[in-house]
C-alpha angles and dihedrals in degrees: 000000000000107000129208090231089068089060092049090050090051091051091048092049090050091054091048093051092049091046090055089052091051093052092053095045105103091186088074111076089199097045096133095052092044092049092047092051096053093035091059090052091051092048089048093056090056100037092049090070090070092043091056092051091047091243094119135031120260095219095089089059090054091050090049091053091051091049091049090050090052093047092052098036096051094045100251093139126080145158129265133196109257120203107260143133122294121259089251092054092048092049092051092047092049092050090050096049098038115171091358085084088076093060096084091046092050090047091070098060091038093056092040090053092047091052094046094048109024111020089042090077097045121104137178119209090349093306120111115245091227124043109263113255093017100073094114097049090043090049089053091050095046089046092053092052091046091049090052091053092047092049093050091049092049092050093039089234115159099176116089088197090074098064089039090056090048091050091049090051090054092048092053092045094053095036122177091343088078089072096045096099092054093046093049092047088055089049089055091053090050090051090052094050091047091055101251090133092053092051092048088049092054091051093046096048091047093058099036114098114240113269095005101142097167094048089051090052090052092048092051096047096041089044090054089049095049096041089050090053090050097043097033097230135068090217089060093048095044101075092045099050095036092054090045104044114345101067106025097039110026099032102025102036103028097033094236122177102266095213093049096043096048096040094049090044090056090050089053087054091051087059086064090052088065093061107036126095087206087076087071097165090056103038112015104034094053090053090052094046092049090044093232116182091226111053089197092052095109091051093051091048093049098045097088091047091049092052094048093047092048090054091048092051092051091050094046093050093048093050104038110021098069 
């Protein structure tokens, strides 16, 4: 059986290899801090396996997170100059390959879909090929490896160091913002445990008119939108608003379809992702990489779309979730 832990170990090993490259890159004046930051992430992916099985304490992971926050917050991370092709060479290669460049990218969802739908039901000797409950994440991992192989074959590249260098370059370009969704999702869980959702629920139910289904739908969707803007991630807003309005009011009181209510509510939150600077890896990092004069340019461009999609989600939930 292919286990999800193997995928996490592979991700952790990739981070560790890239971190070792960063430490030895003398073009980066902050190479030690950068290498330590990504090395801790790689070590965390591997060490967490024993934390989950209760074979190791979780405290070292907490210390690692605090150290990473200090490394990023106090500016100990930087960006080096990895060995790669020149812009002219990349332009020429792109012109030669054309739309074939999309083949590796499309390989990932194709393989992930095949694993989640087809391979999911395969078994050998009575044991499933993929670990039960982890077919999607395993499909993503297998798809990423397959896409790497396809890309190397297309480009006739035999050195694994080349894609590793490219991956390292992307890590350094995005920096700590790459981890912001995971950190904010964790923040949402902390808010839920601390009772923020319950307090928001009390406020919401006290102001909602009795029997007002459509107003409750608007409050839930707009609340997901606003909380996502504030917290930077729909996964962080979801436990708060769902505990406050989604589950007790829309599902419990109005007998809404749980799958429809919660899925559409999450989509309403994603509308907020389009217009928040807190989602740095989506909205701020692209502006920096593209060297836009206005760092909030992507947010301004996406604002009309976010508003239209929010309205559509409210309408869809009101019409089809009850």
